[in-house]
C-alpha positions as CSV (number, residue, x, y, z in Angstrom):
1,M,-56.6,-41.3,-28.8
2,R,-54.4,-38.4,-29.7
3,C,-54.4,-37.2,-26.1
4,A,-53.4,-40.7,-24.8
5,T,-50.6,-40.9,-27.3
6,T,-49.3,-37.5,-26.4
7,A,-49.5,-38.4,-22.7
8,A,-47.6,-41.6,-23.3
9,A,-45.0,-39.8,-25.3
10,V,-44.5,-37.3,-22.5
11,S,-44.3,-39.8,-19.7
12,A,-41.9,-42.1,-21.6
13,P,-39.8,-40.1,-24.1
14,S,-38.1,-42.2,-26.8
15,T,-34.3,-42.4,-27.1
16,S,-34.3,-40.5,-30.3
17,G,-36.5,-37.7,-28.9
18,R,-34.2,-37.3,-25.9
19,Q,-31.2,-37.1,-28.2
20,Q,-32.8,-34.5,-30.4
21,A,-33.7,-32.4,-27.4
22,H,-30.1,-32.7,-26.1
23,N,-28.7,-31.6,-29.4
24,A,-31.0,-28.7,-29.5
25,A,-30.0,-27.6,-26.0
26,V,-26.2,-28.0,-26.7
27,A,-26.2,-26.3,-30.1
28,P,-26.5,-22.7,-28.9
29,C,-23.7,-23.2,-26.5
30,R,-21.3,-23.9,-29.3
31,L,-22.3,-20.8,-31.1
32,R,-21.9,-18.4,-28.1
33,P,-18.6,-16.9,-27.0
34,R,-16.5,-18.8,-24.6
35,Q,-17.1,-16.3,-21.8
36,Q,-20.8,-17.6,-21.4
37,P,-20.5,-21.1,-19.9
38,F,-23.8,-22.9,-20.8
39,L,-22.3,-26.4,-20.6
40,G,-23.7,-26.7,-17.1
41,E,-27.2,-26.1,-18.4
42,A,-26.8,-28.8,-21.0
43,S,-25.6,-31.2,-18.3
44,A,-28.6,-30.3,-16.2
45,L,-31.0,-31.0,-19.2
46,R,-29.4,-34.4,-19.7
47,Q,-30.1,-35.3,-16.1
48,G,-33.5,-33.8,-16.1
49,G,-34.5,-35.8,-19.3
50,R,-34.5,-38.9,-17.3
51,S,-37.0,-37.6,-14.8
52,S,-39.1,-35.1,-16.7
53,G,-39.4,-35.0,-20.5
54,K,-41.7,-32.0,-20.4
55,R,-39.1,-29.9,-18.6
56,Q,-36.6,-31.1,-21.3
57,Q,-38.7,-30.1,-24.2
58,R,-39.5,-26.7,-22.6
59,A,-35.8,-26.0,-22.1
60,A,-35.0,-27.0,-25.6
61,A,-37.7,-24.8,-27.0
62,V,-36.4,-21.8,-25.0
63,N,-32.9,-22.3,-26.1
64,V,-34.0,-22.6,-29.8
65,A,-35.9,-19.4,-29.4
66,E,-32.9,-17.6,-27.9
67,Q,-30.8,-18.9,-30.7
68,Q,-33.2,-17.4,-33.3
69,Q,-33.5,-14.1,-31.4
70,A,-29.9,-13.6,-30.3
71,P,-27.7,-11.5,-32.5
72,A,-24.7,-13.1,-34.1
73,P,-21.7,-13.1,-31.7
74,P,-19.1,-10.3,-32.2
75,R,-16.1,-11.1,-34.3
76,K,-13.2,-11.9,-32.1
77,Q,-10.2,-9.7,-32.0
78,Q,-6.7,-11.1,-32.1
79,G,-6.3,-13.2,-29.0
80,G,-10.0,-14.0,-28.7
81,S,-11.1,-11.0,-26.6
82,S,-13.3,-8.1,-27.5
83,K,-11.3,-5.9,-25.1
84,V,-8.4,-5.7,-27.6
85,V,-9.3,-3.2,-30.2
86,K,-6.7,-2.6,-32.9
87,V,-6.5,1.0,-33.9
88,P,-4.1,3.0,-36.1
89,P,-1.1,4.6,-34.3
90,E,-2.8,8.1,-34.5
91,R,-5.4,6.8,-32.1
92,V,-3.1,5.3,-29.6
93,R,-2.2,7.2,-26.4
94,N,0.6,6.1,-24.1
95,F,0.7,7.9,-20.7
96,S,1.8,7.5,-17.1
97,I,0.7,8.9,-13.8
98,I,3.4,10.5,-11.6
99,A,2.8,11.8,-8.1
100,H,4.3,12.0,-4.6
101,I,3.5,9.1,-2.2
102,D,-0.1,9.1,-1.0
103,H,-1.4,11.8,-3.5
104,G,-4.0,9.4,-4.9
105,K,-2.2,7.9,-7.9
106,S,-3.5,4.3,-7.5
107,T,-7.0,5.5,-6.7
108,L,-7.1,7.6,-9.9
109,A,-5.9,4.6,-11.9
110,D,-8.8,2.6,-10.4
111,Q,-11.3,5.2,-11.6
112,L,-9.9,5.2,-15.1
113,L,-10.3,1.4,-15.3
114,I,-13.9,1.7,-14.1
115,K,-14.8,4.6,-16.4
116,T,-13.5,2.8,-19.5
117,D,-15.2,-0.5,-18.5
118,T,-11.8,-2.2,-18.5
119,V,-12.5,-4.0,-15.2
120,E,-16.0,-5.2,-14.3
121,N,-17.5,-3.8,-11.1
122,R,-17.7,-7.3,-9.5
123,E,-13.9,-7.8,-10.0
124,M,-12.9,-4.3,-8.9
125,Q,-11.0,-3.7,-5.6
126,A,-9.1,-0.8,-4.2
127,Q,-5.6,-0.3,-5.7
128,Y,-6.4,-2.8,-8.5
129,L,-3.1,-2.5,-10.2
130,D,-1.2,-3.0,-6.9
131,G,-1.1,-6.8,-6.8
132,M,1.0,-7.3,-3.6
133,D,-0.6,-7.3,-0.2
134,L,2.4,-5.2,1.0
135,E,1.5,-2.5,-1.5
136,R,-2.1,-2.3,-0.3
137,E,-1.1,-2.2,3.3
138,R,1.4,0.6,2.9
139,G,-0.6,2.4,0.3
140,I,2.4,2.6,-2.1
141,T,3.2,1.2,-5.5
142,I,6.3,-1.0,-5.5
143,K,5.9,-3.0,-8.7
144,L,4.8,-1.1,-11.8
145,N,1.9,-2.4,-13.9
146,T,0.2,-1.6,-17.2
147,A,-3.4,-1.5,-18.5
148,R,-4.7,-1.1,-22.0
149,M,-8.1,0.7,-22.0
150,K,-10.6,1.1,-24.8
151,Y,-12.2,4.6,-24.7
152,V,-14.8,6.2,-27.0
153,A,-14.1,9.9,-27.0
154,K,-16.6,12.7,-27.6
155,D,-15.5,12.9,-31.2
156,G,-16.9,9.4,-31.7
157,Q,-13.6,7.8,-32.3
158,T,-12.3,4.7,-30.4
159,Y,-8.9,5.2,-28.8
160,A,-6.5,2.7,-27.2
161,L,-5.1,4.2,-24.0
162,N,-2.1,2.5,-22.5
163,L,-1.6,3.4,-18.8
164,I,1.7,2.6,-17.3
165,D,1.5,2.8,-13.5
166,T,4.9,3.6,-12.0
167,P,6.3,3.4,-8.5
168,G,6.5,6.7,-6.5
169,H,9.6,6.2,-4.4
170,V,13.0,7.5,-5.1
171,D,14.5,4.0,-4.8
172,F,12.9,3.1,-8.1
173,S,13.8,6.2,-10.1
174,Y,15.5,4.3,-12.9
175,E,12.4,2.1,-13.5
176,V,10.3,5.3,-13.5
177,S,12.6,6.9,-16.0
178,R,12.3,3.9,-18.4
179,S,8.5,3.8,-18.0
180,L,8.3,7.5,-18.9
181,A,10.5,7.0,-21.9
182,A,7.8,4.6,-23.2
183,C,5.2,7.4,-23.0
184,E,4.3,10.6,-24.9
185,G,2.6,12.2,-21.9
186,C,1.8,12.0,-18.3
187,L,-0.7,13.0,-15.6
188,L,0.9,15.1,-12.9
189,V,-1.2,14.4,-9.8
190,V,-0.9,16.8,-6.9
191,D,-2.8,16.7,-3.7
192,A,-4.9,19.9,-3.5
193,S,-4.4,20.1,0.3
194,Q,-0.6,19.3,0.5
195,G,0.7,20.9,-2.6
196,V,4.0,20.3,-4.4
197,E,6.2,17.7,-2.6
198,A,9.8,16.6,-3.1
199,Q,9.0,13.5,-5.1
200,T,6.7,15.6,-7.3
201,L,9.6,17.7,-8.4
202,A,11.8,14.7,-9.0
203,N,9.2,12.9,-11.2
204,V,8.5,16.1,-13.1
205,Y,12.2,16.5,-13.9
206,L,12.3,12.9,-15.2
207,A,9.2,13.7,-17.4
208,L,10.9,16.9,-18.8
209,E,14.0,15.0,-19.6
210,N,11.9,12.7,-21.8
211,D,10.1,15.6,-23.4
212,L,6.6,14.5,-22.3
213,E,3.4,16.5,-22.4
214,I,2.4,17.1,-18.8
215,I,-1.2,17.4,-17.7
216,P,-1.6,18.8,-14.2
217,V,-4.4,17.2,-12.1
218,L,-5.3,18.6,-8.7
219,N,-6.6,15.6,-6.7
220,K,-8.6,15.4,-3.5
221,I,-10.5,18.7,-4.1
222,D,-13.3,17.3,-1.9
223,L,-11.2,17.5,1.3
224,P,-12.0,20.3,3.7
225,G,-8.4,21.5,3.7
226,A,-8.1,21.7,-0.1
227,D,-6.8,24.9,-1.6
228,P,-6.6,24.5,-5.4
229,D,-5.7,28.2,-6.0
230,R,-2.6,28.0,-3.8
231,V,-1.5,24.7,-5.3
232,K,-1.9,26.1,-8.8
233,R,0.4,29.0,-7.9
234,E,2.9,26.5,-6.4
235,I,3.0,24.5,-9.6
236,E,3.4,27.5,-11.8
237,E,6.1,29.1,-9.6
238,V,8.1,26.0,-8.7
239,I,7.7,23.8,-11.7
240,G,6.8,26.4,-14.4
241,L,3.8,24.6,-15.8
242,D,0.8,26.6,-17.0
243,C,-2.1,25.6,-14.7
244,S,-4.8,27.6,-16.4
245,N,-6.2,24.4,-17.8
246,A,-5.4,22.2,-14.8
247,I,-8.1,19.5,-14.1
248,M,-9.9,19.5,-10.8
249,A,-10.5,16.0,-9.7
250,S,-11.4,13.7,-6.8
251,A,-10.4,10.1,-7.5
252,K,-12.2,9.0,-4.4
253,Q,-15.5,10.6,-5.4
254,G,-15.1,10.0,-9.2
255,I,-15.0,13.8,-10.0
256,G,-13.2,14.9,-13.1
257,I,-12.5,11.4,-14.5
258,E,-14.2,12.2,-17.8
259,E,-12.3,15.4,-18.2
260,I,-9.0,13.5,-17.6
261,L,-9.7,11.0,-20.3
262,E,-10.6,13.7,-22.8
263,A,-7.5,15.6,-21.9
264,V,-5.4,12.4,-22.5
265,V,-7.0,12.1,-26.0
266,E,-6.7,15.8,-27.0
267,R,-3.5,16.9,-25.4
268,I,-1.1,13.9,-25.4
269,P,0.4,13.5,-28.9
270,P,0.1,10.1,-30.6
271,P,3.2,8.0,-31.3
272,K,4.9,8.3,-34.6
273,D,4.0,5.8,-37.3
274,A,7.2,3.8,-37.6
275,R,5.8,0.4,-38.6
276,S,8.1,0.2,-41.7
277,E,11.3,0.6,-39.8
278,P,13.4,-2.3,-38.1
279,L,11.9,-3.5,-34.8
280,R,13.0,-1.6,-31.7
281,A,11.1,-2.2,-28.4
282,L,11.9,-0.7,-25.0
283,I,11.7,-3.0,-22.0
284,F,10.3,-1.1,-19.0
285,D,9.6,-4.1,-16.7
286,S,10.0,-7.8,-16.4
287,Y,8.9,-10.4,-13.8
288,Y,9.1,-14.2,-13.4
289,D,6.2,-16.5,-14.0
290,A,6.5,-20.1,-12.7
291,Y,4.9,-21.6,-15.8
292,K,6.0,-19.2,-18.7
293,G,9.4,-18.0,-17.5
294,V,10.2,-14.3,-17.5
295,I,7.4,-12.1,-18.8
296,V,8.8,-9.0,-20.5
297,Q,6.7,-5.8,-20.7
298,F,7.7,-3.4,-23.5
299,R,6.7,-0.6,-25.7
300,V,7.2,-1.0,-29.5
301,M,9.1,2.2,-30.6
302,D,9.7,1.1,-34.3
303,G,8.6,-1.7,-36.5
304,E,6.3,-4.6,-35.8
305,L,6.7,-7.8,-33.6
306,R,4.8,-11.0,-34.4
307,R,4.4,-14.2,-32.4
308,G,6.9,-16.9,-33.3
309,E,9.7,-14.4,-34.3
310,L,13.3,-14.8,-33.1
311,V,14.1,-11.8,-31.1
312,K,17.4,-10.5,-29.7
313,F,18.0,-8.3,-26.6
314,M,20.6,-5.9,-27.8
315,N,22.5,-5.1,-24.6
316,T,22.6,-8.6,-23.0
317,G,22.9,-10.3,-26.4
318,C,20.4,-13.1,-25.6
319,E,18.2,-14.6,-28.3
320,Y,14.8,-16.2,-27.8
321,D,11.7,-17.4,-29.8
322,V,8.5,-15.5,-28.9
323,T,6.1,-18.2,-27.7
324,E,3.4,-15.8,-26.4
325,L,2.6,-12.2,-27.3
326,G,-0.2,-10.1,-25.8
327,V,-1.4,-7.0,-24.0
328,L,-2.4,-6.4,-20.4
329,S,-5.9,-5.2,-20.1
330,P,-5.0,-5.4,-17.2
331,K,-5.2,-9.2,-17.4
332,S,-3.2,-10.8,-20.1
333,V,-4.9,-11.1,-23.6
334,E,-3.0,-12.8,-26.4
335,V,-2.6,-11.1,-29.8
336,E,-0.8,-12.1,-33.0
337,S,1.2,-8.9,-33.5
338,L,2.1,-5.5,-31.9
339,Y,3.2,-2.5,-34.0
340,A,4.9,0.8,-33.3
341,G,3.2,2.7,-30.5
342,E,1.6,-0.2,-28.8
343,V,2.5,-1.6,-25.3
344,G,2.4,-5.3,-24.6
345,Y,4.2,-8.3,-23.1
346,L,6.0,-11.4,-24.4
347,A,7.0,-14.8,-23.1
348,A,9.8,-16.7,-24.6
349,S,10.9,-19.3,-22.0
350,I,13.4,-16.9,-20.5
351,K,15.0,-18.4,-17.4
352,Q,16.1,-15.4,-15.5
353,V,15.2,-11.7,-15.3
354,A,18.9,-10.7,-15.7
355,D,18.6,-11.7,-19.4
356,A,15.8,-9.1,-20.0
357,R,16.9,-6.1,-18.0
358,V,14.8,-2.9,-17.7
359,G,15.9,-0.4,-20.3
360,D,17.2,-3.0,-22.8
361,T,16.1,-3.0,-26.5
362,I,14.3,-5.8,-28.3
363,T,15.0,-6.3,-32.0
364,L,14.6,-9.0,-34.6
365,K,17.4,-11.5,-35.3
366,R,16.7,-11.6,-39.0
367,Q,16.5,-7.8,-39.4
368,P,18.3,-6.2,-36.4
369,A,18.2,-2.5,-35.7
370,A,21.3,-0.4,-36.3
371,E,21.5,0.8,-32.7
372,A,19.8,0.3,-29.3
373,L,17.6,2.8,-27.7
374,P,19.4,5.2,-25.4
375,G,19.2,5.3,-21.6
376,Y,20.1,1.7,-20.6
377,T,22.1,1.2,-17.4
378,E,22.4,-1.8,-15.1
379,A,20.8,-1.3,-11.7
380,M,23.5,-0.9,-9.1
381,P,22.9,-1.6,-5.4
382,M,23.4,1.5,-3.2
383,V,22.7,0.1,0.2
384,F,24.1,-3.1,1.7
385,C,23.2,-5.0,4.9
386,G,23.6,-8.5,6.3
387,L,20.6,-10.8,6.7
388,F,21.0,-13.6,9.2
389,P,18.4,-16.2,10.3
390,T,17.8,-16.2,14.1
391,D,17.7,-20.0,13.8
392,A,20.9,-21.4,12.2
393,D,18.9,-24.3,10.8
394,Q,17.0,-21.8,8.5
395,Y,20.1,-20.9,6.5
396,P,19.2,-23.2,3.5
397,E,15.7,-21.8,3.5
398,L,17.0,-18.3,3.5
399,R,19.2,-19.1,0.5
400,E,16.3,-20.6,-1.4
401,A,14.1,-17.6,-0.6
402,L,16.6,-15.1,-1.8
403,L,17.1,-17.1,-5.1
404,K,13.3,-17.0,-5.7
405,L,13.1,-13.3,-5.0
406,Q,16.0,-12.6,-7.3
407,L,14.0,-14.3,-10.1
408,N,11.7,-11.3,-10.0
409,D,14.2,-8.6,-8.9
410,A,17.4,-8.2,-10.9
411,A,18.5,-5.4,-8.6
412,L,18.8,-7.7,-5.6
413,K,22.4,-8.9,-5.0
414,F,23.6,-11.3,-2.3
415,E,26.6,-13.3,-1.3
416,P,27.3,-15.6,1.6
417,E,28.7,-14.0,4.8
418,V,29.9,-15.5,8.1
419,S,29.8,-13.4,11.3
420,S,31.4,-14.3,14.6
421,A,28.3,-12.9,16.4
422,M,25.5,-13.8,14.0
423,G,26.6,-17.1,12.4
424,F,25.9,-17.9,8.7
425,G,24.0,-15.4,6.6
426,F,24.1,-13.3,3.4
427,R,25.4,-9.9,2.5
428,C,22.6,-8.3,0.4
429,G,22.6,-5.2,-1.8
430,F,19.6,-3.0,-2.4
431,L,18.5,0.1,-4.4
432,G,17.7,1.9,-1.2
433,L,16.2,1.7,2.3
434,L,12.6,1.1,1.1
435,H,13.8,-1.7,-1.2
436,M,15.7,-3.2,1.8
437,E,12.6,-3.1,4.0
438,I,10.4,-4.6,1.3
439,V,12.7,-7.5,0.7
440,Q,13.1,-8.2,4.4
441,E,9.4,-8.1,5.0
442,R,8.6,-10.4,2.0
443,L,11.2,-12.9,3.3
444,E,9.6,-12.9,6.7
445,R,6.0,-13.0,5.5
446,E,6.0,-15.1,2.3
447,Y,8.7,-17.6,3.4
448,D,8.1,-17.6,7.2
449,L,11.7,-16.7,8.1
450,A,12.8,-15.0,11.3
451,L,15.6,-12.6,10.3
452,I,18.1,-10.2,11.9
453,A,19.3,-7.4,9.7
454,T,22.6,-5.6,10.3
455,A,23.0,-1.8,10.0
456,P,22.8,-0.6,6.4
457,T,26.0,0.6,4.9
458,V,26.9,2.2,1.6
459,V,29.6,1.3,-1.0
460,F,32.9,3.0,-0.3
461,K,35.9,3.1,-2.7
462,A,39.3,2.6,-1.2
463,I,42.7,3.1,-2.9
464,D,45.7,1.3,-1.5
465,T,49.3,2.4,-1.7
466,A,49.8,0.5,-4.9
467,G,47.1,2.5,-6.6
468,K,44.6,-0.3,-6.8
469,E,40.9,0.5,-6.2
470,H,38.8,-1.6,-3.8
471,I,35.0,-1.7,-3.7
472,V,34.1,-1.8,0.0
473,D,30.5,-2.8,0.9
474,C,31.4,-3.9,4.4
475,P,34.1,-2.7,6.9
476,S,35.9,-6.1,6.9
477,K,36.8,-5.6,3.2
478,L,38.8,-2.4,3.9
479,P,42.6,-2.8,3.3
480,P,44.9,-2.6,6.3
481,A,45.7,0.9,7.5
482,N,49.4,0.6,6.6
483,R,48.4,-0.1,3.0
484,L,45.5,2.4,2.7
485,E,46.0,5.6,0.7
486,S,42.5,7.1,0.7
487,I,38.8,6.3,1.1
488,S,35.9,7.9,-1.0
489,E,32.2,7.8,-0.2
490,P,29.1,8.5,-2.3
491,Y,27.5,12.0,-2.0
492,V,23.9,12.9,-2.9
493,R,22.1,16.1,-3.7
494,L,19.4,16.2,-1.0
495,E,16.3,18.4,-1.6
496,I,13.9,19.0,1.3
497,I,10.5,20.8,1.1
498,T,9.2,21.9,4.5
499,P,7.0,24.5,6.1
500,K,9.0,27.6,7.0
501,D,8.4,27.1,10.8
502,Y,10.8,24.1,10.8
503,V,13.6,25.5,8.7
504,G,16.0,26.2,11.6
505,S,15.6,22.7,13.1
506,I,16.1,20.9,9.8
507,M,19.2,23.0,8.9
508,E,20.7,22.0,12.3
509,L,20.0,18.4,11.5
510,A,21.6,18.6,8.1
511,Q,24.7,20.2,9.5
512,Q,25.0,17.5,12.2
513,R,25.0,15.0,9.3
514,R,27.9,16.6,7.5
515,G,25.6,18.4,5.1
516,E,26.9,21.2,2.9
517,Y,24.4,24.0,2.3
518,V,23.7,24.7,-1.3
519,D,20.5,26.7,-1.7
520,M,17.3,27.8,0.0
521,Q,14.2,29.2,-1.8
522,Y,10.7,30.1,-0.6
523,L,8.2,28.3,-2.9
524,T,5.3,30.2,-1.3
525,E,4.9,32.4,1.7
526,T,4.7,29.3,3.9
527,R,6.8,26.6,2.2
528,T,10.6,26.4,1.7
529,T,12.9,24.2,-0.2
530,L,16.4,23.4,1.2
531,V,19.2,21.9,-0.9
532,Y,22.2,20.2,0.6
533,N,25.1,18.0,-0.5
534,M,25.4,15.2,2.0
535,P,27.2,11.8,2.3
536,L,24.8,9.0,1.5
537,A,26.0,7.1,4.6
538,E,24.4,9.8,6.7
539,V,21.1,9.6,4.8
540,V,20.6,5.9,4.9
541,T,20.8,5.6,8.7
542,D,17.9,7.4,10.4
543,F,17.9,10.7,8.6
544,F,14.4,10.3,7.3
545,D,13.0,9.5,10.7
546,A,14.8,12.4,12.3
547,L,13.4,14.7,9.5
548,K,9.8,13.6,10.1
549,S,10.3,14.0,13.8
550,R,11.6,17.6,13.6
551,S,9.0,18.7,11.1
552,R,6.1,16.9,12.8
553,G,5.7,14.8,9.6
554,Y,5.2,17.8,7.2
555,A,8.7,17.7,5.5
556,S,9.4,15.6,2.5
557,M,12.8,14.7,0.9
558,E,14.3,13.5,-2.3
559,Y,17.9,12.7,-3.2
560,S,19.9,11.8,-6.2
561,L,23.5,10.4,-6.4
562,T,26.1,13.0,-7.5
563,G,29.3,11.0,-7.3
564,Y,32.1,10.0,-5.0
565,R,34.2,12.3,-2.9
566,E,37.4,11.6,-0.9
567,N,37.0,12.2,2.8
568,D,38.9,11.7,6.0
569,L,37.3,8.4,6.8
570,V,38.6,5.8,9.3
571,L,37.8,2.3,10.4
572,L,36.4,2.2,13.9
573,D,37.0,-1.2,15.5
574,V,35.4,-2.6,18.6
575,K,37.3,-4.9,20.9
576,I,35.7,-6.9,23.7
577,N,38.1,-8.6,26.1
578,A,40.9,-7.7,23.6
579,E,39.2,-9.6,20.8
580,M,38.1,-7.8,17.6
581,V,34.3,-8.0,16.9
582,E,34.0,-7.5,13.1
583,P,30.2,-7.1,13.0
584,L,30.4,-4.0,15.2
585,A,33.1,-2.3,13.1
586,A,32.1,0.8,11.2
587,I,33.6,3.3,8.7
588,V,33.1,6.8,10.1
589,H,34.4,10.2,9.6
590,R,37.4,11.0,11.8
591,D,35.6,14.0,13.5
592,N,32.7,11.7,14.5
593,A,34.8,8.7,15.6
594,Y,35.0,9.7,19.2
595,Y,31.2,10.3,19.6
596,V,30.3,7.1,17.7
597,G,32.9,5.0,19.7
598,K,31.7,6.4,23.0
599,A,28.1,5.6,22.2
600,L,29.0,2.1,21.1
601,V,31.0,1.1,24.2
602,K,28.4,2.7,26.5
603,K,25.6,0.7,24.9
604,L,27.5,-2.5,24.9
605,K,28.3,-2.1,28.6
606,E,24.6,-2.0,29.4
607,L,23.6,-5.0,27.2
608,I,26.5,-7.5,27.6
609,P,25.9,-9.7,30.7
610,R,28.5,-9.7,33.5
611,Q,31.1,-12.4,33.5
612,Q,33.1,-14.0,36.2
613,F,36.0,-11.7,35.2
614,R,36.3,-8.0,34.3
615,V,35.5,-7.4,30.6
616,P,37.1,-4.3,28.9
617,I,35.2,-2.8,25.9
618,Q,37.2,-0.5,23.6
619,A,36.6,1.4,20.5
620,A,39.8,1.9,18.6
621,I,41.2,3.4,15.3
622,G,44.0,1.1,14.5
623,S,46.0,0.8,17.7
624,R,44.7,4.0,19.3
625,V,41.8,3.6,21.7
626,V,39.3,6.5,21.4
627,A,36.7,5.3,23.9
628,S,36.7,2.6,26.6
629,E,34.3,1.1,29.2
630,S,34.6,-2.0,31.4
631,I,32.1,-4.5,32.8
632,P,32.9,-5.3,36.4
633,A,33.3,-9.0,37.3
634,L,30.7,-11.0,39.3
635,R,32.5,-11.4,42.6
636,K,31.8,-13.9,45.3
637,D,32.2,-12.7,48.9
638,V,35.0,-15.1,49.9
639,L,35.3,-13.3,53.3
640,A,31.8,-14.3,54.4
641,K,33.0,-17.3,56.4
642,C,35.7,-15.3,58.2
643,Y,34.2,-14.0,61.5
644,G,37.4,-12.7,62.8
645,G,41.0,-13.9,63.1
646,D,44.2,-12.5,61.6
647,I,44.1,-10.2,58.6
648,S,46.6,-12.4,56.8
649,R,43.9,-15.1,56.5
650,K,41.6,-12.6,54.6
651,K,44.5,-11.5,52.4
652,K,45.2,-15.1,51.5
653,L,41.6,-15.7,50.4
654,L,41.5,-12.5,48.3
655,K,44.8,-13.3,46.6
656,K,43.6,-16.7,45.8
657,Q,40.4,-15.3,44.3
658,A,42.3,-12.7,42.2
659,A,44.5,-15.5,40.8
660,G,41.5,-17.4,39.7
661,K,39.9,-14.4,38.1
662,K,43.2,-13.7,36.1
663,R,43.3,-17.3,34.9
664,M,39.6,-17.2,34.0
665,K,40.1,-14.0,32.0
666,S,43.0,-15.5,29.9
667,L,40.9,-18.5,29.1
668,G,37.4,-17.1,29.1
669,R,35.5,-15.9,26.0
670,V,32.7,-13.3,25.9
671,D,29.7,-14.0,23.7
672,V,27.9,-10.9,22.5
673,P,24.2,-11.6,22.6
674,Q,22.1,-10.8,19.5
675,E,19.9,-8.4,21.5
676,A,23.0,-6.3,22.2
677,F,24.0,-6.4,18.6
678,M,20.5,-5.3,17.5
679,A,20.4,-2.5,20.0
680,V,23.7,-1.1,18.8
681,L,22.2,-0.6,15.3
682,S,19.6,1.9,16.7
683,I,22.2,4.3,18.0
684,N,21.3,7.8,16.9
685,Q,24.3,9.7,15.7
686,A,22.6,13.0,16.0
687,T,22.0,12.6,19.7
688,T,25.4,11.1,20.4
689,S,27.1,14.2,19.2
690,T,25.2,16.3,21.8
691,D,25.6,13.9,24.7
692,D,29.2,14.7,25.2
């Protein structure tokens, strides 16, 4: 009888029994951390109870047993994630990685994330901190990122390591300097096969200016061409760092990662404990989020910041309530507070990146700091170019795309521009050539726009006869020649590191580009550094390509702006059929005006299609023509129907044709095709000076 009752109970479970089994199955889910989604199992049990009570009872028994055996869930840290470990300031380490392009910086950052279990293996991908597809394709870091790592050192203590991944290109040197100001130390990564490069020196100088502890790391020691001893000597002789305790590593193979983490803990000093002072936090990056507004990344230098506080940006004067506060690990994890020495982010419904500029200081409205942190400057565009859509109907889309990019990039400037040859477009300002290429490629890729970019130009300063200074970012803004007193152009200090075999060719290139020799030193027996003062206008054209071509890709360069210098510069105009074509005008040095003008008119003659009339092409400085070419007219053979007869008949036909050509020339208009305009941009100044 007992067996029959049991069988009946199993085959037709009561409503109360099903409910008890359901509660027993769901109860453990409520006790477990949110990261373990067992709700799907409970749903499956509910459905299974209708078809099989035995399966339901078995699952409930298993879950109850797991609940009894499982340890209590760990106590949640602030923000609800066990990844955020609050440690005292003496166990916080803030460091960055600086390196030349393609020396393995991003790969090393990936290995640090894996070694500290910050990112799970199933989520890991190459160049994890480089979020843009463009960064992964080019193998460079464009947008910096941060990651907070938890590391248990050999001394048994748990440390919080804040890694700030910085861009490696000279265009973003200001962002790199602010990121380094937020650190106490850095890893200097040098390729064991290539050695010290130009950008390596530039980043080391920035680190020394911020008084950072520098740990040399020789990467890629597993390569067949690696020569660590030679690279050590280069670092000691060129930079002056002691490499006796340099770390040998291979980020690709995971060699030396443990030693790097221990060196960060032992050799990089902790931040000072300034929690009792008024809040001062340094902004080193900001980007726009469509749902939260601008996300500000910062390092707390003094004091403590809590969620809900009213903060003030000291340089821009903007005030906001902090709605979200957290750390990047590397995904965002919310916390309640951040104190001196910690790195994190905040969201405060900020509408535009310009309100939270890189280098600004965050303080509290109720207890403001006495003075802002030093080093703040506004990013100023150095290179300008015009962006025009190939299809005029895409002009509104281009405007919207630029506005969206500007939300994330405060250094991008643009204003409307109208060109007689290209139509409607925008005059855009960039930090450098790489910045310009990135913006153009993102516009074409992310917003599906077909664009034409004009030749890059720099910002000139012109002074008229009344003593007023004019900022000239395109030739059309230059005052008339009769009211022009002087023109100044920006100069840079250019440092080139090259194998000694290519020194002569590179020196010839620098002299062709109006470079002024400053210094030459032999770093080692085979490598040389050359220093020149050179106009920025000569660098932004095709100098880098010419340098790589003459050195077979082995030379590297780095430059920094030194100021403006007055020069004998002139406006070179181009006239086609006696009409001025403004997009083809250029500001050039008087000594180079003839060569540039000759190359321009020669190229235009090849590319502009022939008309029914003769088309003169002239390059002129004011009213003086320095170079000229002409496109012959398309001529119909009007004498073809004359098989003989008097010569006066032929003369009459030729005279009638000439009169028609003259009338057509006075009324006709020559349209410069876009292909001709684009081809003109690729004129190599170095070759034009040797063609004559």
